[in-house]
BAMIDO-196672 format. One record per residue (C-alpha): x, y, z; chain; residue number from 0. Coordinates in Angstrom, 2 decimals. Layout:
BAMIDO-196672
<<X, Y, Z>, 'A', NUM>,
...
//
This chain:
BAMIDO-196672
<<118.51, 92.26, 91.07>, 'A', 0>,
<<116.99, 95.10, 93.04>, 'A', 1>,
<<113.45, 96.22, 92.19>, 'A', 2>,
<<111.79, 99.35, 93.54>, 'A', 3>,
<<108.09, 100.06, 93.05>, 'A', 4>,
<<106.42, 103.46, 92.90>, 'A', 5>,
<<103.00, 103.07, 94.50>, 'A', 6>,
<<100.01, 105.22, 95.35>, 'A', 7>,
<<97.39, 104.64, 98.01>, 'A', 8>,
<<93.78, 105.26, 97.04>, 'A', 9>,
<<90.72, 104.33, 99.09>, 'A', 10>,
<<92.80, 102.01, 101.25>, 'A', 11>,
<<94.23, 100.10, 98.31>, 'A', 12>,
<<97.87, 100.35, 97.29>, 'A', 13>,
<<98.40, 100.42, 93.54>, 'A', 14>,
<<101.68, 100.15, 91.66>, 'A', 15>,
<<102.30, 102.96, 89.17>, 'A', 16>,
<<105.66, 101.70, 87.87>, 'A', 17>,
<<108.63, 99.58, 88.82>, 'A', 18>,
<<112.34, 100.05, 88.31>, 'A', 19>,
<<115.13, 97.48, 88.32>, 'A', 20>,
<<118.73, 98.28, 89.11>, 'A', 21>,
<<120.89, 97.88, 86.01>, 'A', 22>,
<<124.03, 95.73, 86.08>, 'A', 23>,
<<126.44, 98.63, 85.69>, 'A', 24>,
<<124.53, 100.98, 88.00>, 'A', 25>,
<<125.79, 101.62, 91.52>, 'A', 26>,
<<123.45, 101.60, 94.51>, 'A', 27>,
<<123.97, 105.34, 94.90>, 'A', 28>,
<<123.06, 106.00, 91.25>, 'A', 29>,
<<119.96, 103.81, 91.54>, 'A', 30>,
<<118.75, 105.57, 94.70>, 'A', 31>,
<<119.31, 108.97, 93.04>, 'A', 32>,
<<117.36, 107.84, 89.97>, 'A', 33>,
<<114.44, 106.63, 92.12>, 'A', 34>,
<<114.40, 109.90, 94.07>, 'A', 35>,
<<114.28, 111.86, 90.79>, 'A', 36>,
<<111.37, 109.71, 89.58>, 'A', 37>,
<<109.42, 110.35, 92.80>, 'A', 38>,
<<109.99, 114.12, 92.44>, 'A', 39>,
<<108.89, 114.07, 88.78>, 'A', 40>,
<<105.71, 112.12, 89.54>, 'A', 41>,
<<104.84, 114.49, 92.39>, 'A', 42>,
<<105.38, 117.51, 90.11>, 'A', 43>,
<<102.77, 115.95, 87.82>, 'A', 44>,
<<100.36, 115.69, 90.75>, 'A', 45>,
<<100.72, 111.95, 91.43>, 'A', 46>,
<<101.51, 111.40, 95.12>, 'A', 47>,
<<103.72, 108.31, 94.83>, 'A', 48>,
<<105.91, 106.64, 97.40>, 'A', 49>,
<<108.71, 104.15, 96.86>, 'A', 50>,
<<108.38, 100.63, 98.17>, 'A', 51>,
<<110.25, 97.33, 97.96>, 'A', 52>,
<<106.87, 95.57, 97.51>, 'A', 53>,
<<104.31, 95.76, 94.70>, 'A', 54>,
<<100.89, 97.23, 95.35>, 'A', 55>,
<<97.81, 95.18, 96.24>, 'A', 56>,
<<96.83, 95.14, 92.56>, 'A', 57>,
<<100.06, 93.33, 91.58>, 'A', 58>,
<<100.60, 90.87, 94.44>, 'A', 59>,
<<98.54, 88.15, 92.80>, 'A', 60>,
<<100.61, 88.13, 89.58>, 'A', 61>,
//
């Protein structure tokens, strides 16, 4: 199962804002489009996120 994280970087520390998993019936193209839309929406709200295949520093120890 594919997981994509939306992270922010603040004071040298990467923090995970949210994570998304690809659904069983969702194509790769649909999943990438959904992630892109989420990035745009977060940026419209003033949160400068970036997508990443890895969790932020705050989540790596979980």
